[in-house]
N, C-alpha and C positions, 0 to 999 in steps of 0.2 A: 329730392323734392324741393320745388321752389317755394318762395315765401307765400305766394298766393295759395298753393296747394296746402301748405301747413295751416294757414288761417282757415281755409274751408274745412279741413279735417278736424281741427280743434272745434270749430263751430258745430259741425255735425255730431261729433262725439259728445260734446257738452249738451247739446239739445237732447240727444237720446238719453243721456244720463239723467237729466232733469225729468224727462217723461217717465222713466223707469222709477225714479224716486217718488214722483207724484202718484204713479199707479200703486206702489207699495203703500203709500200713505192713505190713498183713497180706500183701498181694500181693508187696511187695518182699521180705519174709522168705521167702515161698513160692518166689520166683524166686532166692533166695540172693544178693540184691544187697548190696553193701557199705553200711554204715550211712550214710556220708557221701553216697552217691548218693540214697538215698530221702529223706534230709533236704533235699537239693537239690531233689528233685522236689516235696516238700511246700512248700518255700520259694518255688518258681517256678511253682506251679500257678495258672493264671488264675482258676479257679473259687474256690479258697481265697483268693486276693487280693481278689476281688470280695466275698466273704463278710466278710473282715476289714474292708474299707472300709465295708460296710453296717453292721457292728457299731459301728464308730467313729462313723458318721453318727448312728445311733440313740442312742449314748451322748451325743453332743454335743447332740442334740435333747432328750434326757432332762434333761441339765444345764440347758439353756435353760429348760425348763418348770419346773424346780425353783426357778429364780431369780425366776420370775414370781409 
């Protein structure tokens, strides 16, 4: 993957992650859940954890390519 592809991938994944977090937040507020509960949901959500790992992997790959 070239540098431009990495940047685009990071941007798309990051954008999706933010939208998903916002959706969880909005639904939690609508359901009048306590703040600590929806923070726990966001922290323990499998999809968000996978997105975070993917972003970390892309960041590491980007740093590796910058060194070359």
